[in-house]
Each structure stands twice: as structure tokens, then as C-alpha cells.
N, C-alpha and C positions, 0 to 999 in steps of 0.2 A: 825403663828402657833407655838405652843410649844408642843414638845413630850417628854415623859419620857420613856426610855427603860431600862428594867432590864434584862440583859442576864441571861439565865439559867447557873447554875454552870458549869464551864469549857468552856464556849462559848464566854467569853468576848473578847479575841483576834481575834477570827473569825469574830465576829460582828464588831469590830473596823476596821478590814481590809476591809470588804465589805462596811462599812460606808465611808471610804476614797474615794472609787470609786463612791459611790452614791452622796456624797457631790460635788465632782468635776463635775460629769455629771449634777447635779442639778444647780450648779452655772452657767453653760453654757447655761441654758434655757433662752429664751428671756424675760420671765416675772419674773424671779427670781431676787429679790433685795438683798438677803442675805441668807446664809445657813451656820450656825455655830453649831458645836458640842462641848459640854463641859462635863468634867467628873463630875458627881454628887456624892452624898453620897452612900456608900455601893456598889460601882461598877456600879452604874447606869449611863446612858448617857442621857444628856439633849440636845435636838435639838431645835434651834431657827431658824425658816424659815420665810422669808418675801417675799411676792409676790406682783406684781403691782396691781392685782385685783383677784377676785374670779375665773375668767376665767383662769388666769395664774396658780392658785393652781390646778384647775381641769385638766389643761393640764399637769402639773407635775405628778399628780396622774394617768394619763392615759399614761404616757410615758413608753417606753420600759425599760429604766434603773430603774425606780421605780418598775415596775412589776418584773423584773428579779432580782434586788438586794434587794429591801425592802420586797416585798410581798413573793417572792419565796425563798430567801436565808436568810434574817435577821429575819423576823417575826417568823419563826418556831424555832429559837434559843432563843427566849425571854420567860422569865418566867412571865413578866408583861409588858404591854404597855398601855400608856395613852396619848391621843392626845387632845389638846384644840385648836380650831380655833377661832380667834378673828378678828374682823374687826375694823380698825381704820379709822375714817373719819376726 
């Protein structure tokens, strides 16, 4: 999965701090094979997440850290968010 996040003006550091916790929690999930965040152009954040299978991705999205950190804390601070899920066989 690849996600592009563009924080709203003034929210970049708050998003980055919450993302540190989200990344650590996500990496500890059983089906997570990788969770990396990169600085993109114009202050955006690029997330590259890898999961063992679609069930592991679903479990991640249903997790308490995802709900608490991503959905409730980070997403409201974003001006733009784009997510692409790809399956590699």
C-alpha cells in the first residue's frame, strides 16, 4: 500500500509525531512486513506499507492504533490524502 498525505498548513509536526507512534505500532503487528515513511515534495509524507496478505491489511485497518492515531488524530489534520492498495503475486 502506498499513501500520500499532505498535512494542512501548520500541522506537519503534529502529523509527524503521531505517525512515529503509528509506524511503531504497525510494525509490531503480526502481518506487517514493512512500514516506512518518507518526506515527499512540498511537505507531503509518503507511506509505503507491506502486509503478508489482504487479511493482514484488514487487521491493521481494524486495529486500535490505526483508529486512534490515523483515523481520529492524523486524518483530520490532512489537506489531502491518497491511498493506493496493490497486490503483488
